[in-house]
GUGUMI-394471 format. One record per residue (C-alpha): residue in three letters; y, z, x; residue number from 1. Coordinates in pm, whole numbers, padded with zeros to 5 digits. Each point is the difference from the previous one (the first is absolute). Layout:
BEGIN
@aa:ALA&c2:Y&c3:Z&c1:X&i:NUM .
...
This chain:
BEGIN
@aa:UNK&c2:-04083&c3:-03632&c1:-00550&i:1 .
@aa:UNK&c2:00011&c3:00253&c1:-00279&i:2 .
@aa:UNK&c2:00029&c3:00312&c1:00263&i:3 .
@aa:UNK&c2:00337&c3:-00172&c1:00166&i:4 .
@aa:UNK&c2:00103&c3:-00046&c1:-00373&i:5 .
@aa:UNK&c2:-00038&c3:00372&c1:-00088&i:6 .
@aa:UNK&c2:00155&c3:00097&c1:00304&i:7 .
@aa:UNK&c2:00312&c3:-00228&c1:-00068&i:8 .
@aa:UNK&c2:00024&c3:00148&c1:-00355&i:9 .
@aa:UNK&c2:-00018&c3:00339&c1:00151&i:10 .
@aa:UNK&c2:00281&c3:-00086&c1:00240&i:11 .
@aa:UNK&c2:00198&c3:-00109&c1:-00311&i:12 .
@aa:UNK&c2:-00097&c3:00294&c1:-00175&i:13 .
@aa:UNK&c2:00123&c3:00237&c1:00281&i:14 .
@aa:UNK&c2:00318&c3:-00114&c1:00021&i:15 .
@aa:UNK&c2:00088&c3:-00004&c1:-00352&i:16 .
@aa:UNK&c2:-00068&c3:00372&c1:00026&i:17 .
@aa:UNK&c2:00176&c3:00080&c1:00277&i:18 .
@aa:UNK&c2:00282&c3:-00179&c1:-00167&i:19 .
@aa:UNK&c2:-00030&c3:00183&c1:-00317&i:20 .
@aa:UNK&c2:-00017&c3:00317&c1:00196&i:21 .
@aa:UNK&c2:00286&c3:-00028&c1:00208&i:22 .
@aa:UNK&c2:00261&c3:-00306&c1:-00186&i:23 .
@aa:UNK&c2:00276&c3:-00088&c1:00253&i:24 .
@aa:UNK&c2:00255&c3:00043&c1:-00312&i:25 .
@aa:UNK&c2:-00104&c3:00392&c1:-00001&i:26 .
@aa:UNK&c2:00003&c3:00042&c1:00374&i:27 .
@aa:UNK&c2:00266&c3:00251&c1:00156&i:28 .
@aa:UNK&c2:-00134&c3:00006&c1:00335&i:29 .
@aa:UNK&c2:00143&c3:-00272&c1:00232&i:30 .
@aa:UNK&c2:00253&c3:-00117&c1:-00291&i:31 .
@aa:UNK&c2:00387&c3:00084&c1:00071&i:32 .
@aa:UNK&c2:00026&c3:00174&c1:-00287&i:33 .
@aa:UNK&c2:00098&c3:00329&c1:00187&i:34 .
@aa:UNK&c2:00286&c3:-00227&c1:00125&i:35 .
@aa:UNK&c2:00111&c3:-00104&c1:-00326&i:36 .
@aa:UNK&c2:00060&c3:00365&c1:-00178&i:37 .
@aa:UNK&c2:00337&c3:00045&c1:00165&i:38 .
@aa:UNK&c2:00159&c3:-00331&c1:-00123&i:39 .
@aa:UNK&c2:-00181&c3:-00028&c1:-00312&i:40 .
@aa:UNK&c2:00069&c3:00313&c1:-00136&i:41 .
@aa:UNK&c2:00380&c3:-00072&c1:00110&i:42 .
@aa:UNK&c2:00041&c3:-00280&c1:-00151&i:43 .
@aa:UNK&c2:-00170&c3:00060&c1:-00290&i:44 .
@aa:UNK&c2:00212&c3:00351&c1:-00042&i:45 .
@aa:UNK&c2:00347&c3:-00237&c1:00041&i:46 .
@aa:UNK&c2:-00125&c3:-00239&c1:-00277&i:47 .
@aa:UNK&c2:-00079&c3:00273&c1:-00246&i:48 .
@aa:UNK&c2:00335&c3:00152&c1:00068&i:49 .
@aa:UNK&c2:00169&c3:-00304&c1:-00037&i:50 .
@aa:UNK&c2:-00194&c3:-00075&c1:-00343&i:51 .
@aa:UNK&c2:00094&c3:00335&c1:-00125&i:52 .
@aa:UNK&c2:00379&c3:-00049&c1:00091&i:53 .
@aa:UNK&c2:-00024&c3:-00348&c1:-00140&i:54 .
@aa:UNK&c2:-00076&c3:00162&c1:-00363&i:55 .
@aa:UNK&c2:00334&c3:00169&c1:00040&i:56 .
@aa:UNK&c2:00212&c3:-00299&c1:00107&i:57 .
@aa:UNK&c2:00040&c3:00104&c1:00317&i:58 .
@aa:UNK&c2:-00171&c3:-00272&c1:00210&i:59 .
@aa:UNK&c2:00039&c3:-00388&c1:00048&i:60 .
@aa:UNK&c2:-00201&c3:-00307&c1:-00044&i:61 .
@aa:UNK&c2:-00067&c3:-00294&c1:00240&i:62 .
@aa:UNK&c2:-00146&c3:-00347&c1:-00129&i:63 .
@aa:UNK&c2:-00379&c3:-00015&c1:00039&i:64 .
@aa:UNK&c2:00058&c3:-00378&c1:00080&i:65 .
@aa:UNK&c2:00037&c3:00159&c1:00375&i:66 .
@aa:UNK&c2:-00366&c3:00130&c1:-00002&i:67 .
@aa:UNK&c2:-00157&c3:-00357&c1:00076&i:68 .
@aa:UNK&c2:00262&c3:-00060&c1:00282&i:69 .
@aa:UNK&c2:-00033&c3:00343&c1:00150&i:70 .
@aa:UNK&c2:-00411&c3:00042&c1:-00056&i:71 .
@aa:UNK&c2:-00003&c3:-00371&c1:00167&i:72 .
@aa:UNK&c2:00159&c3:00079&c1:00375&i:73 .
@aa:UNK&c2:-00140&c3:00358&c1:-00056&i:74 .
@aa:UNK&c2:-00338&c3:-00137&c1:-00028&i:75 .
@aa:UNK&c2:00038&c3:-00261&c1:00298&i:76 .
@aa:UNK&c2:00130&c3:00302&c1:00235&i:77 .
@aa:UNK&c2:-00286&c3:00221&c1:-00100&i:78 .
@aa:UNK&c2:-00251&c3:-00271&c1:00050&i:79 .
@aa:UNK&c2:00140&c3:-00104&c1:00342&i:80 .
@aa:UNK&c2:-00035&c3:00364&c1:00117&i:81 .
@aa:UNK&c2:-00346&c3:00042&c1:-00126&i:82 .
@aa:UNK&c2:-00101&c3:-00343&c1:00140&i:83 .
@aa:UNK&c2:00134&c3:00053&c1:00359&i:84 .
@aa:UNK&c2:-00152&c3:00363&c1:00016&i:85 .
@aa:UNK&c2:-00350&c3:-00149&c1:-00125&i:86 .
@aa:UNK&c2:00048&c3:-00231&c1:00289&i:87 .
@aa:UNK&c2:00050&c3:00238&c1:00248&i:88 .
@aa:UNK&c2:-00307&c3:00223&c1:-00130&i:89 .
@aa:UNK&c2:-00221&c3:-00314&c1:-00024&i:90 .
@aa:UNK&c2:00118&c3:-00121&c1:00382&i:91 .
@aa:UNK&c2:-00089&c3:00334&c1:00118&i:92 .
@aa:UNK&c2:-00355&c3:-00043&c1:-00152&i:93 .
@aa:UNK&c2:-00047&c3:-00295&c1:00138&i:94 .
@aa:UNK&c2:00094&c3:00141&c1:00351&i:95 .
@aa:UNK&c2:-00236&c3:00254&c1:-00006&i:96 .
@aa:UNK&c2:-00253&c3:-00233&c1:-00096&i:97 .
@aa:UNK&c2:00068&c3:-00198&c1:00304&i:98 .
@aa:UNK&c2:00010&c3:00282&c1:00212&i:99 .
@aa:UNK&c2:-00333&c3:00115&c1:-00093&i:100 .
@aa:UNK&c2:-00135&c3:-00327&c1:00071&i:101 .
@aa:UNK&c2:00145&c3:00003&c1:00356&i:102 .
@aa:UNK&c2:-00117&c3:00315&c1:00072&i:103 .
@aa:UNK&c2:-00399&c3:-00065&c1:-00167&i:104 .
@aa:UNK&c2:00045&c3:-00317&c1:00224&i:105 .
@aa:UNK&c2:00120&c3:00184&c1:00335&i:106 .
@aa:UNK&c2:-00262&c3:00250&c1:-00065&i:107 .
@aa:UNK&c2:-00290&c3:-00247&c1:-00028&i:108 .
@aa:UNK&c2:00127&c3:-00152&c1:00327&i:109 .
@aa:UNK&c2:00043&c3:00317&c1:00169&i:110 .
@aa:UNK&c2:-00334&c3:00156&c1:-00086&i:111 .
@aa:UNK&c2:-00226&c3:-00295&c1:00052&i:112 .
@aa:UNK&c2:00144&c3:-00204&c1:00289&i:113 .
@aa:UNK&c2:00081&c3:00332&c1:00224&i:114 .
@aa:UNK&c2:-00250&c3:00103&c1:00201&i:115 .
@aa:UNK&c2:-00092&c3:00370&c1:-00033&i:116 .
@aa:UNK&c2:-00018&c3:00050&c1:00381&i:117 .
@aa:UNK&c2:-00198&c3:00187&c1:00232&i:118 .
@aa:UNK&c2:00093&c3:00352&c1:-00081&i:119 .
@aa:UNK&c2:00081&c3:00250&c1:-00279&i:120 .
@aa:UNK&c2:00402&c3:-00070&c1:00097&i:121 .
@aa:UNK&c2:-00015&c3:-00351&c1:-00022&i:122 .
@aa:UNK&c2:-00130&c3:00032&c1:-00370&i:123 .
@aa:UNK&c2:00274&c3:00261&c1:-00050&i:124 .
@aa:UNK&c2:00247&c3:-00235&c1:00110&i:125 .
@aa:UNK&c2:-00141&c3:-00242&c1:-00274&i:126 .
@aa:UNK&c2:-00004&c3:00242&c1:-00271&i:127 .
@aa:UNK&c2:00353&c3:00107&c1:00065&i:128 .
@aa:UNK&c2:00124&c3:-00362&c1:-00016&i:129 .
@aa:UNK&c2:-00193&c3:-00041&c1:-00324&i:130 .
@aa:UNK&c2:00176&c3:00353&c1:-00153&i:131 .
@aa:UNK&c2:00376&c3:-00158&c1:00084&i:132 .
@aa:UNK&c2:-00083&c3:-00245&c1:-00278&i:133 .
@aa:UNK&c2:-00004&c3:00279&c1:-00240&i:134 .
@aa:UNK&c2:00249&c3:00162&c1:00176&i:135 .
@aa:UNK&c2:00214&c3:-00315&c1:-00047&i:136 .
@aa:UNK&c2:-00069&c3:00016&c1:-00390&i:137 .
@aa:UNK&c2:00085&c3:00358&c1:-00026&i:138 .
@aa:UNK&c2:00351&c3:-00025&c1:00239&i:139 .
@aa:UNK&c2:00144&c3:-00278&c1:-00234&i:140 .
@aa:UNK&c2:-00073&c3:00209&c1:-00312&i:141 .
@aa:UNK&c2:00188&c3:00298&c1:00170&i:142 .
@aa:UNK&c2:00257&c3:-00229&c1:00162&i:143 .
@aa:UNK&c2:00091&c3:-00160&c1:-00327&i:144 .
@aa:UNK&c2:00066&c3:00348&c1:-00164&i:145 .
@aa:UNK&c2:00222&c3:00121&c1:00291&i:146 .
@aa:UNK&c2:-00262&c3:00249&c1:00118&i:147 .
@aa:UNK&c2:00048&c3:-00002&c1:00387&i:148 .
@aa:UNK&c2:-00232&c3:00107&c1:00266&i:149 .
@aa:UNK&c2:-00365&c3:00041&c1:00058&i:150 .
@aa:UNK&c2:-00033&c3:00396&c1:-00146&i:151 .
@aa:UNK&c2:-00211&c3:-00146&c1:-00343&i:152 .
@aa:UNK&c2:-00313&c3:00091&c1:00039&i:153 .
@aa:UNK&c2:-00135&c3:-00331&c1:-00169&i:154 .
@aa:UNK&c2:00146&c3:-00199&c1:00288&i:155 .
@aa:UNK&c2:-00035&c3:00249&c1:00283&i:156 .
@aa:UNK&c2:-00393&c3:-00019&c1:-00004&i:157 .
@aa:UNK&c2:00005&c3:-00391&c1:00094&i:158 .
@aa:UNK&c2:00270&c3:00026&c1:00305&i:159 .
@aa:UNK&c2:-00165&c3:00037&c1:00365&i:160 .
@aa:UNK&c2:00115&c3:00332&c1:00103&i:161 .
@aa:UNK&c2:00090&c3:-00133&c1:00330&i:162 .
@aa:UNK&c2:00288&c3:-00214&c1:-00181&i:163 .
@aa:UNK&c2:00086&c3:00311&c1:-00223&i:164 .
@aa:UNK&c2:00095&c3:00213&c1:00296&i:165 .
@aa:UNK&c2:00247&c3:-00255&c1:00132&i:166 .
@aa:UNK&c2:00131&c3:-00160&c1:-00295&i:167 .
@aa:UNK&c2:00368&c3:-00016&c1:-00081&i:168 .
@aa:UNK&c2:00070&c3:00149&c1:-00353&i:169 .
@aa:UNK&c2:00320&c3:-00222&c1:-00078&i:170 .
@aa:UNK&c2:-00222&c3:-00325&c1:00026&i:171 .
@aa:UNK&c2:-00127&c3:-00264&c1:-00269&i:172 .
@aa:UNK&c2:-00356&c3:00105&c1:-00019&i:173 .
@aa:UNK&c2:-00163&c3:-00324&c1:-00146&i:174 .
@aa:UNK&c2:00166&c3:-00202&c1:00271&i:175 .
@aa:UNK&c2:-00136&c3:00263&c1:00268&i:176 .
@aa:UNK&c2:-00364&c3:-00045&c1:-00134&i:177 .
@aa:UNK&c2:00034&c3:-00352&c1:-00004&i:178 .
@aa:UNK&c2:00088&c3:-00003&c1:00388&i:179 .
@aa:UNK&c2:-00274&c3:00243&c1:00028&i:180 .
@aa:UNK&c2:-00232&c3:-00263&c1:-00144&i:181 .
@aa:UNK&c2:00149&c3:-00258&c1:00254&i:182 .
@aa:UNK&c2:-00077&c3:00246&c1:00302&i:183 .
@aa:UNK&c2:-00358&c3:00062&c1:-00123&i:184 .
@aa:UNK&c2:-00077&c3:-00344&c1:-00044&i:185 .
@aa:UNK&c2:00168&c3:-00059&c1:00346&i:186 .
@aa:UNK&c2:-00214&c3:00264&c1:00154&i:187 .
@aa:UNK&c2:-00340&c3:-00141&c1:-00161&i:188 .
@aa:UNK&c2:00061&c3:-00333&c1:00139&i:189 .
@aa:UNK&c2:00066&c3:00158&c1:00358&i:190 .
@aa:UNK&c2:-00355&c3:00181&c1:-00057&i:191 .
@aa:UNK&c2:-00148&c3:-00312&c1:-00067&i:192 .
@aa:UNK&c2:-00118&c3:00135&c1:-00320&i:193 .
@aa:UNK&c2:00186&c3:-00240&c1:-00237&i:194 .
@aa:UNK&c2:-00003&c3:-00386&c1:00021&i:195 .
@aa:UNK&c2:00349&c3:-00181&c1:00101&i:196 .
@aa:UNK&c2:-00056&c3:-00223&c1:-00263&i:197 .
@aa:UNK&c2:00036&c3:00276&c1:-00305&i:198 .
@aa:UNK&c2:00318&c3:00137&c1:00129&i:199 .
@aa:UNK&c2:00183&c3:-00261&c1:-00149&i:200 .
@aa:UNK&c2:-00135&c3:00104&c1:-00347&i:201 .
@aa:UNK&c2:00044&c3:00319&c1:00057&i:202 .
@aa:UNK&c2:00389&c3:-00017&c1:00110&i:203 .
@aa:UNK&c2:00061&c3:-00233&c1:-00321&i:204 .
@aa:UNK&c2:-00102&c3:00226&c1:-00229&i:205 .
@aa:UNK&c2:00173&c3:00312&c1:00182&i:206 .
@aa:UNK&c2:00321&c3:-00223&c1:-00048&i:207 .
@aa:UNK&c2:-00098&c3:-00055&c1:-00383&i:208 .
@aa:UNK&c2:-00025&c3:00361&c1:-00009&i:209 .
@aa:UNK&c2:00375&c3:00052&c1:00180&i:210 .
@aa:UNK&c2:00114&c3:-00277&c1:-00233&i:211 .
@aa:UNK&c2:-00120&c3:00193&c1:-00314&i:212 .
@aa:UNK&c2:00152&c3:00321&c1:00098&i:213 .
@aa:UNK&c2:00353&c3:-00177&c1:00023&i:214 .
@aa:UNK&c2:-00053&c3:-00159&c1:-00356&i:215 .
@aa:UNK&c2:-00099&c3:00378&c1:-00126&i:216 .
@aa:UNK&c2:00335&c3:00139&c1:00186&i:217 .
@aa:UNK&c2:00165&c3:-00298&c1:-00167&i:218 .
@aa:UNK&c2:-00102&c3:00121&c1:-00364&i:219 .
@aa:UNK&c2:00028&c3:00396&c1:00062&i:220 .
@aa:UNK&c2:00331&c3:-00041&c1:00177&i:221 .
@aa:UNK&c2:00193&c3:-00241&c1:-00198&i:222 .
@aa:UNK&c2:00041&c3:00130&c1:-00354&i:223 .
@aa:UNK&c2:00201&c3:-00209&c1:-00290&i:224 .
@aa:UNK&c2:00361&c3:00044&c1:00099&i:225 .
@aa:UNK&c2:00147&c3:00308&c1:-00127&i:226 .
@aa:UNK&c2:00284&c3:-00161&c1:-00206&i:227 .
@aa:UNK&c2:-00269&c3:-00177&c1:-00214&i:228 .
@aa:UNK&c2:-00163&c3:00270&c1:-00083&i:229 .
@aa:UNK&c2:00320&c3:00184&c1:-00080&i:230 .
@aa:UNK&c2:00157&c3:-00308&c1:-00230&i:231 .
@aa:UNK&c2:-00332&c3:-00019&c1:-00177&i:232 .
@aa:UNK&c2:-00045&c3:00342&c1:-00109&i:233 .
@aa:UNK&c2:00379&c3:00012&c1:-00072&i:234 .
@aa:UNK&c2:-00044&c3:-00331&c1:-00216&i:235 .
@aa:UNK&c2:-00317&c3:00169&c1:-00176&i:236 .
@aa:UNK&c2:00195&c3:00319&c1:-00109&i:237 .
@aa:UNK&c2:00272&c3:-00176&c1:-00114&i:238 .
@aa:UNK&c2:-00247&c3:-00244&c1:-00202&i:239 .
@aa:UNK&c2:-00159&c3:00302&c1:-00176&i:240 .
@aa:UNK&c2:00328&c3:00179&c1:-00050&i:241 .
@aa:UNK&c2:00135&c3:-00319&c1:-00172&i:242 .
@aa:UNK&c2:-00312&c3:-00056&c1:-00231&i:243 .
@aa:UNK&c2:00120&c3:00308&c1:-00232&i:244 .
@aa:UNK&c2:00352&c3:-00162&c1:-00152&i:245 .
@aa:UNK&c2:-00152&c3:-00299&c1:-00021&i:246 .
@aa:UNK&c2:-00300&c3:00104&c1:-00223&i:247 .
@aa:UNK&c2:00146&c3:00339&c1:-00160&i:248 .
@aa:UNK&c2:00141&c3:-00218&c1:-00317&i:249 .
@aa:UNK&c2:-00382&c3:-00206&c1:-00074&i:250 .
@aa:UNK&c2:-00218&c3:00308&c1:00108&i:251 .
@aa:UNK&c2:00134&c3:00336&c1:-00012&i:252 .
@aa:UNK&c2:-00192&c3:00261&c1:00178&i:253 .
@aa:UNK&c2:-00245&c3:-00253&c1:00022&i:254 .
@aa:UNK&c2:00200&c3:-00096&c1:00325&i:255 .
@aa:UNK&c2:-00102&c3:00293&c1:00186&i:256 .
@aa:UNK&c2:-00332&c3:-00106&c1:-00022&i:257 .
@aa:UNK&c2:00094&c3:-00363&c1:00107&i:258 .
@aa:UNK&c2:00200&c3:00161&c1:00313&i:259 .
@aa:UNK&c2:-00267&c3:00220&c1:00083&i:260 .
@aa:UNK&c2:-00252&c3:-00313&c1:00019&i:261 .
@aa:UNK&c2:00213&c3:-00215&c1:00169&i:262 .
@aa:UNK&c2:00066&c3:00270&c1:00281&i:263 .
@aa:UNK&c2:-00361&c3:00041&c1:00002&i:264 .
@aa:UNK&c2:-00073&c3:-00330&c1:00092&i:265 .
@aa:UNK&c2:00306&c3:-00134&c1:00226&i:266 .
@aa:UNK&c2:00011&c3:00317&c1:00181&i:267 .
@aa:UNK&c2:-00373&c3:00030&c1:00032&i:268 .
@aa:UNK&c2:-00019&c3:-00413&c1:00170&i:269 .
@aa:UNK&c2:00290&c3:00142&c1:00202&i:270 .
@aa:UNK&c2:-00186&c3:00328&c1:00153&i:271 .
@aa:UNK&c2:-00353&c3:-00184&c1:00059&i:272 .
@aa:UNK&c2:00195&c3:-00243&c1:00219&i:273 .
@aa:UNK&c2:00182&c3:00284&c1:00206&i:274 .
@aa:UNK&c2:-00312&c3:00152&c1:00019&i:275 .
@aa:UNK&c2:-00260&c3:-00290&c1:00123&i:276 .
@aa:UNK&c2:00292&c3:-00188&c1:00237&i:277 .
@aa:UNK&c2:-00117&c3:00228&c1:00273&i:278 .
@aa:UNK&c2:-00418&c3:-00015&c1:-00024&i:279 .
@aa:UNK&c2:-00053&c3:00243&c1:00264&i:280 .
@aa:UNK&c2:00073&c3:00331&c1:-00096&i:281 .
@aa:UNK&c2:-00130&c3:00277&c1:-00206&i:282 .
@aa:UNK&c2:00069&c3:-00138&c1:-00376&i:283 .
@aa:UNK&c2:-00279&c3:-00061&c1:-00262&i:284 .
@aa:UNK&c2:00063&c3:-00336&c1:-00035&i:285 .
@aa:UNK&c2:00027&c3:-00088&c1:00400&i:286 .
@aa:UNK&c2:-00265&c3:-00182&c1:00184&i:287 .
@aa:UNK&c2:-00340&c3:00245&c1:00060&i:288 .
@aa:UNK&c2:00088&c3:00016&c1:00434&i:289 .
@aa:UNK&c2:-00240&c3:00273&c1:-00008&i:290 .
@aa:UNK&c2:-00234&c3:-00173&c1:-00131&i:291 .
@aa:UNK&c2:00030&c3:-00323&c1:00211&i:292 .
@aa:UNK&c2:-00006&c3:00229&c1:00314&i:293 .
@aa:UNK&c2:-00318&c3:00198&c1:-00119&i:294 .
@aa:UNK&c2:-00174&c3:-00356&c1:-00029&i:295 .
@aa:UNK&c2:00086&c3:-00111&c1:00350&i:296 .
@aa:UNK&c2:-00130&c3:00348&c1:00159&i:297 .
@aa:UNK&c2:-00337&c3:-00026&c1:-00208&i:298 .
@aa:UNK&c2:-00059&c3:-00367&c1:00064&i:299 .
@aa:UNK&c2:00105&c3:00062&c1:00411&i:300 .
@aa:UNK&c2:-00197&c3:00313&c1:00021&i:301 .
@aa:UNK&c2:-00329&c3:-00211&c1:-00171&i:302 .
@aa:UNK&c2:00071&c3:-00271&c1:00277&i:303 .
@aa:UNK&c2:-00010&c3:00255&c1:00293&i:304 .
@aa:UNK&c2:-00354&c3:00116&c1:-00151&i:305 .
@aa:UNK&c2:-00164&c3:-00306&c1:-00061&i:306 .
@aa:UNK&c2:-00275&c3:-00049&c1:00282&i:307 .
@aa:UNK&c2:-00183&c3:-00295&c1:-00147&i:308 .
@aa:UNK&c2:-00052&c3:-00309&c1:00232&i:309 .
@aa:UNK&c2:-00227&c3:-00294&c1:-00105&i:310 .
@aa:UNK&c2:-00054&c3:-00130&c1:00345&i:311 .
@aa:UNK&c2:-00212&c3:00328&c1:00077&i:312 .
@aa:UNK&c2:-00197&c3:-00058&c1:-00338&i:313 .
@aa:UNK&c2:-00071&c3:-00337&c1:00135&i:314 .
@aa:UNK&c2:-00123&c3:00158&c1:00311&i:315 .
@aa:UNK&c2:-00213&c3:00214&c1:-00179&i:316 .
């Protein structure tokens, strides 16, 4: 009991020290600050020039009563923009989880229920089918990033050499791999190395994998309409431009600070939505697709190296 309590307190202490070492409020890497430098600088400069000219009576003012109305409309649009982008990011994560489960289950059934066969070629055929599962995950990663072909080293190692020699380079690689998996299943059944009762489960898993592919493509290739993005960016700019005439009489040069802060806040949220709406790319805040694929590769490789058989132990 004491040990568990000490471990628990030790974990809290480590988390506290980690948070103090790199507090989120001070982090630069992973933030959208680099993208905010230009809009914050330009609008702050505009605000400064406006306030300076106002001191000579060369500008105009607006009623501050407009701020609540504009803030409400702008806030609602920005909130919707970010919410829809995060929904796409989260759906992408959920689909990767579903795909990972399908690949694990398919690999388990394949490796345990398909007999090794009478010779080395038969075992090699079984390994090729298992390798196609890793190839499927990697091919989806490249497919969603519009990286066509099989020239990438990570995926090339998992595809059968006979297939690479005759492949049409213009095809949909993940879909072709799902077709290859079905061909391997048919081959195993014809060789009487796989019970027909397992075929339905394996076909169902392939169908689910292809459904995941279609959902991935929908997220990657259906961005938020351009007209909405343009209108939101224009509205944000007008809102920040309109702040200075409304606040200049009250805050003076403090208006520059307020304008910089509001620009940082609203444009920052907009840039976050823009970055995560397609979560399969190379941006820092995109899904860690490389890590997902590496985990699948590692798990399937471990599965192929497992030789434990409880039946043999019972016989001994």
